[in-house]
DOMARTOR-349306 format. One record per residue (C-alpha): residue in three letters; z, y, x. Coordinates in steps of 0.2 Angstrom, whole numbers, padded with zeros to 4 digits, always signed. Each point is the difference from the previous one (the first is absolute). Example, Ala and Ser with C-alpha at 12.3 -4.5 7.8 and 13.67 -1.06 7.14 Angstrom:
<rs>
ALA+0039-0022+0062/SER-0003+0017+0006/
</rs>
This chain:
<rs>
UNK+0196+1320+0719/UNK-0003-0002+0019/UNK+0008+0012+0012/UNK-0008+0005+0017/UNK+0013+0007+0012/UNK-0007+0008+0015/UNK+0012+0004+0014/UNK-0001+0006+0018/UNK+0009-0015+0008/UNK+0010-0016-0005/UNK+0013-0011+0008/UNK+0009-0015-0006/UNK+0010-0014+0008/UNK-0013-0014-0002/UNK-0009+0005+0016/UNK-0010+0013-0009/UNK-0001+0018+0008/UNK-0015+0011-0005/UNK+0000+0015+0011/UNK-0015+0006-0010/UNK-0004+0006-0018/UNK+0003-0015-0012/UNK-0006-0004-0018/UNK+0012-0011-0010/UNK-0007-0006-0016/UNK+0012-0004-0014/UNK-0003-0011-0015/UNK+0012-0007-0013/UNK+0015+0006+0010/UNK-0005-0009+0016/UNK-0009+0004+0016/UNK-0018-0006-0002/UNK-0007+0006+0017/UNK+0005+0010+0016/UNK-0015+0007+0010/UNK-0006+0015+0009/UNK-0002+0016-0011/UNK-0018+0004+0000/UNK-0004+0016+0010/UNK-0012+0007-0013/UNK+0014-0001-0013/UNK+0012+0009+0012/UNK-0012+0014+0003/UNK-0004+0004-0018/UNK+0017-0003-0009/UNK+0013+0005+0012/UNK+0017+0002-0009/UNK-0006-0001-0018/UNK+0006-0013-0012/UNK-0015-0005-0011/UNK+0001-0010-0015/UNK-0015-0009-0007/UNK+0000-0011-0016/UNK+0004-0016+0008/UNK+0006+0006+0018/UNK+0014+0011+0005/UNK-0001+0008+0017/UNK+0016+0005+0010/UNK-0006+0009+0015/UNK+0013+0004+0014/UNK-0010+0002+0016/UNK+0016+0007+0009/UNK+0011-0015-0006/UNK+0007-0016+0008/UNK+0001-0015-0012/UNK+0014-0012+0003/UNK+0007-0014-0011/UNK+0013+0007-0012/UNK+0017-0002+0007/UNK+0012-0014-0007/UNK+0018+0003-0002/UNK+0008-0017+0000/UNK+0018+0005-0005/UNK+0008+0013-0011/UNK+0009+0006-0016/UNK-0012+0013-0007/UNK+0012+0008-0013/UNK+0012+0004+0014/UNK-0010+0015+0003/UNK+0012+0008-0012/UNK+0015-0004+0012/UNK-0009+0008+0015/UNK+0014+0008+0011/UNK+0014-0005-0012/UNK+0009-0011+0013/UNK-0005+0003+0017/UNK+0008-0004+0017/UNK+0010-0015-0006/UNK-0001-0019+0005/UNK-0009-0011-0012/UNK+0015-0007-0010/UNK+0009+0017-0002/UNK-0017+0007-0005/UNK-0002-0013-0013/UNK+0018+0000-0007/UNK+0004+0018+0001/UNK-0016+0009-0004/UNK-0014-0011-0006/UNK+0008-0012-0012/UNK+0009+0014-0010/UNK-0016+0011-0001/UNK-0011-0015-0005/UNK+0012-0004-0014/UNK-0005+0017-0008/UNK-0019-0003+0001/UNK-0008-0003-0016/UNK-0017-0009-0004/UNK-0008+0018-0001/UNK+0007+0004+0017/UNK-0007-0015+0007/UNK-0017+0004-0007/UNK+0000+0018+0007/UNK+0008-0006+0017/UNK-0014-0012+0002/UNK-0013+0013-0004/UNK+0007+0011+0013/UNK-0001-0014+0012/UNK-0018-0003-0004/UNK-0004+0018+0002/UNK+0008+0000+0017/UNK-0009-0016+0005/UNK-0017+0005-0006/UNK+0001+0017+0010/UNK+0005-0010+0016/UNK-0014-0013-0001/UNK+0010-0015-0007/UNK-0011-0011-0012/UNK+0012-0014-0003/UNK+0019-0002-0001/UNK+0014-0012-0004/UNK+0014+0004-0011/UNK+0017-0008-0004/UNK+0010+0009-0012/UNK+0006+0000-0019/UNK-0008+0005-0016/UNK-0016-0006+0007/UNK-0010+0001-0016/UNK+0000+0019+0003/UNK-0005-0002+0018/UNK-0015-0011-0005/UNK-0005+0013-0012/UNK+0001+0014+0013/UNK-0010-0010+0012/UNK-0014-0004-0011/UNK-0002+0018-0005/UNK+0000+0006+0018/UNK-0014-0012+0005/UNK+0009-0007+0015/UNK+0002-0019+0004/UNK+0018-0007-0001/UNK+0010-0016+0002/UNK+0015+0002-0011/UNK+0016-0010-0003/UNK+0016+0003-0011/UNK+0014+0001+0013/UNK+0014-0012-0005/UNK+0018-0003+0006/UNK+0011-0014-0005/UNK+0018+0007+0003/UNK+0006-0005-0018/UNK-0006-0012-0014/UNK-0007+0014-0011/UNK-0010+0007+0015/UNK-0007-0017+0004/UNK-0006-0003-0018/UNK-0007+0017-0002/UNK-0009-0001+0017/UNK-0009-0017-0005/UNK-0004+0007-0017/UNK-0007+0016+0006/UNK-0010-0008+0014/UNK-0008-0013-0012/UNK-0004+0014-0012/UNK-0007+0011+0013/UNK-0012-0013+0007/UNK-0005-0006-0017/UNK-0005+0018-0005/UNK-0009+0006+0015/UNK-0007-0016+0009/UNK-0019+0001+0000/UNK+0000+0017-0010/UNK-0010+0009+0014/UNK-0008-0005+0017/UNK+0010+0015+0007/UNK+0017-0007-0006/UNK+0009-0016+0007/UNK+0017-0006-0004/UNK+0013-0009+0010/UNK+0019-0004-0002/UNK+0012+0011+0009/UNK+0017-0008+0004/UNK+0009+0015+0009/UNK+0008-0009+0015/UNK+0011-0016+0004/UNK+0015+0011+0000/UNK-0003+0006-0018/UNK-0007-0017-0006/UNK+0011-0016+0001/UNK-0009-0016+0006/UNK-0001-0008-0017/UNK-0008+0016-0006/UNK-0013+0000+0014/UNK-0004-0018-0004/UNK-0003+0005-0018/UNK-0011+0014+0005/UNK-0010-0011+0012/UNK-0003-0012-0015/UNK-0005+0014-0011/UNK-0013+0006+0013/UNK-0007-0017+0001/UNK-0001-0002-0019/UNK-0008+0017-0002/UNK-0012-0002+0015/UNK+0006+0017+0008/UNK+0006+0004+0017/UNK+0017+0008+0005/UNK+0006+0016+0008/UNK+0017+0000+0008/UNK+0010+0010+0013/UNK+0006-0011+0014/UNK+0010+0003+0016/UNK+0000+0019-0001/UNK+0016+0003+0009/UNK+0011-0009+0012/UNK+0015-0001-0012/UNK-0011-0009-0013/UNK-0004-0013+0013/UNK+0018-0002+0005/UNK+0005-0002-0018/UNK-0013-0013-0003/UNK+0006-0010+0014/UNK+0018+0001-0006/UNK-0005-0005-0018/UNK-0014-0012+0003/UNK+0001-0005+0018/UNK-0018+0006+0002/UNK-0011+0016+0002/UNK-0007+0008-0015/UNK-0017-0006+0004/UNK+0006-0018+0001/UNK+0011+0002-0015/UNK-0016+0007-0010/UNK-0009-0016+0005/UNK+0014-0011-0005/UNK+0000+0008-0017/UNK-0018-0005-0002/UNK-0007+0018+0001/UNK-0013-0005+0013/UNK-0008-0013-0011/UNK-0009+0015-0008/UNK-0009+0014+0009/UNK+0013+0013+0006/UNK+0000+0018+0006/UNK+0016+0003+0010/UNK+0004+0018+0002/UNK+0008+0006+0017/UNK+0005-0016+0010/UNK+0008+0011+0013/UNK+0013-0012+0006/UNK-0009-0016+0002/UNK+0001-0013+0014/UNK-0013-0010+0008/UNK+0004-0014-0011/UNK-0002+0011-0015/UNK-0017+0006+0006/UNK-0006-0017+0003/UNK+0006-0005-0018/UNK-0009+0015-0008/UNK-0016-0005+0010/UNK+0001-0018-0005/UNK+0003+0005-0019/UNK-0013+0014+0000/UNK+0013+0013-0005/UNK-0008+0017+0000/UNK+0011+0015+0007/UNK+0000+0018-0005/UNK+0005+0010+0015/UNK+0008+0017-0005/UNK+0004+0009+0017/UNK+0004+0017-0006/UNK+0012-0006-0014/UNK+0008-0013+0012/UNK+0003+0015+0013/UNK+0007+0012-0013/UNK+0012-0012-0007/UNK+0006-0006+0017/UNK-0006-0018-0003/UNK-0008-0003+0016/UNK-0018-0004+0007/UNK-0009-0016-0006/UNK-0007-0011+0013/UNK-0018+0003-0006/UNK-0008-0004+0016/UNK+0008-0018+0000/UNK-0005-0002-0018/UNK-0018+0005+0004/UNK-0001-0012+0015/UNK+0007-0014-0011/UNK-0014+0002-0013/UNK+0011+0008-0014/UNK-0010+0012-0011/UNK+0008+0017+0001/UNK-0004+0015-0011/UNK+0007+0017+0000/UNK+0011+0009-0013/UNK+0009+0016-0003/UNK+0014-0007-0011/UNK+0006+0012-0013/UNK-0001+0019+0001/UNK+0019+0000+0000/UNK+0001-0009+0017/UNK-0015+0007+0009/UNK-0002+0014-0008/UNK-0018+0000-0003/UNK-0014-0013-0004/UNK-0012+0005+0014/UNK-0008-0016+0008/UNK-0007+0010+0014/UNK+0017+0003+0006/UNK+0005-0018-0001/UNK-0016-0005+0009/UNK+0003+0011+0014/UNK+0018-0005+0001/UNK-0004-0018+0000/UNK-0012+0003+0015/UNK+0013+0010+0010/UNK+0017-0005-0004/UNK-0002-0018+0007/UNK-0007+0007+0016/UNK+0015+0010+0003/UNK+0013-0013-0006/UNK-0008-0013+0011/UNK-0005+0011+0014/UNK-0018-0007-0001/UNK-0014+0011-0004/UNK-0011-0014-0004/UNK+0009-0007-0015/UNK-0006+0004-0018/UNK-0016+0009+0006/UNK-0010+0012-0012/UNK-0011-0014-0007/UNK+0015-0011-0005/UNK+0009+0014-0008/UNK-0016+0005-0010/UNK-0002-0018-0005/UNK+0018-0001-0006/UNK-0004+0015-0011/UNK-0016-0007-0007/UNK-0007-0017+0001/UNK+0016-0009+0004/UNK+0009+0010-0012/UNK-0012-0006-0014/UNK+0004-0018+0005/UNK+0019+0004+0000/UNK-0001+0006-0018/UNK-0010-0015-0006/UNK-0017+0008-0002/UNK-0016-0010+0002/UNK-0008-0001+0017/UNK-0011+0015+0004/UNK+0012+0013-0007/UNK+0005+0013+0012/UNK-0017+0000+0009/UNK-0017+0009-0002/UNK-0011-0015-0001/UNK-0012-0006-0014/UNK+0010-0009-0014/UNK+0016+0009+0004/UNK+0008+0010-0014/UNK-0006+0018+0002/UNK+0017+0008+0004/UNK-0004+0013+0012/UNK+0009+0015+0008/UNK-0010+0015+0008/UNK+0007+0011+0014/UNK-0006+0017+0006/UNK-0010-0002+0016/UNK+0001+0019+0002/UNK+0019-0002+0002/UNK+0007+0004+0017/UNK+0007-0018+0000/UNK-0018-0006+0002/UNK-0005+0012+0015/UNK-0005-0008+0012/UNK-0005-0017-0006/UNK+0002-0012+0014/UNK+0006-0014-0011/UNK-0001+0002-0019/UNK+0013-0013-0004/UNK+0012+0007+0012/UNK-0003+0017-0008/UNK+0005-0007-0017/UNK+0016-0009+0007/UNK+0007+0012+0012/UNK-0006+0017-0006/UNK-0005+0001-0018/UNK+0011+0003-0014/UNK+0001+0002-0019/UNK-0006+0017+0001/UNK-0017-0006+0006/UNK-0003-0010-0016/UNK-0014+0007-0010/UNK-0006-0013-0012/UNK+0007-0017-0007/UNK-0010-0013-0009/UNK+0008-0016-0009/UNK-0011-0013-0007/UNK-0014+0011+0001/UNK+0008+0014-0010/UNK+0003+0017+0009/UNK+0019+0005-0002/UNK+0000+0015+0012/UNK-0015+0011+0003/UNK+0001+0013+0014/UNK+0019-0001-0001/UNK+0000+0002-0019/UNK+0008-0014-0010/UNK-0011-0005-0014/UNK+0010-0013-0010/UNK+0018+0009-0001/UNK+0007+0015-0009/UNK+0009+0006+0016/UNK+0008+0015-0009/UNK+0007-0011-0013/UNK+0007-0012+0013/UNK+0008+0014+0009/UNK+0007+0007-0016/UNK+0007-0016-0006/UNK+0007-0005+0017/UNK+0010+0016+0002/UNK+0007-0002-0018/UNK+0006-0018+0005/UNK+0007+0008+0016/UNK+0010+0013-0010/UNK+0006-0014-0012/UNK+0006-0011+0015/UNK+0009+0015+0008/UNK+0009+0005-0016/UNK+0007-0018-0002/UNK+0007+0000+0018/
</rs>
């Protein structure tokens, strides 16, 4: 079935701003055409959604269409740990709060935690996200049921021999089961970080990625202590160490990259390492501020991520976009760095590139995947409208999202989820919360 999406205006990063009514034609999950919405059609049909035998009409004359937001780094089921270990630095947060609670999470908990994350992301306009966690078969099932697009990896650590063997076996099995199952689901390998994966283990993972033909997600240079430890153990930065272990011989998405030198940035640019910038998580954990303006100037592809809901504590990409556009201005005392178009591109088109999606994703152009978020133009955040893109980056929020479409399928309609049983998600998540609290 073909879908005709009629909206009041549209904006995307690829030099397309339509400050007038727009018709977006969708077929086979892709955008077929973007053109003016005929005035005669606007006059007669208004807000109605009309369904013919072969064409579905979604009419939103008071909505702004943008590409669906792309969350380039996170741990979806950590929604279940939201608020459980706040106001601690990274390593204390991990060792004292996160690791003990994660040890109690079952496969069923991962499924419901991922569903909870999907609900939150759909409501806030995210259409694609990355996930690095464990029990990822359950996460893949939750994603496919939600209708979202995702890039998943089984997070592995190599601190002991059993963990190393299990990590390789789990990763190989996960890729074997889910690679190619759906156009909405991509798989990668997920070594946690150099401080949890010894050099020979990282080399083994790099070789496995090459064998399976999949990219890698990894945390790199998140904290100053991590960088200092890397120099003490290996005589090089985590970025240079990752390259020496062969990781950059395959496509890599590196999360955080807060404490990176000019030499690190040049290396990442040369090896085409993508970066997931997580401004809010980095601030909350006291990790620092990544030199994003330098990365962008050097040609590094930088996307935006929320990180997990235990270190953020939400999955709202509008907050990340606005923070990316304001944090670096204040930190560098330069109002021109990371302007609104750059922040918007990081959350859409470049974000798609960072998570290894085909060219065209994250745009509203013919041939692109029909992953679209609609915002309420009647919101006070869009009054006045001197610059639509600036309104989106500096004023809009998750509460302005009215509709979400992924691969041509509507997941949210007039703020109502269509693919998720939200009452069941709420019920199961609260039961898991009670179980975790009882075991503390």
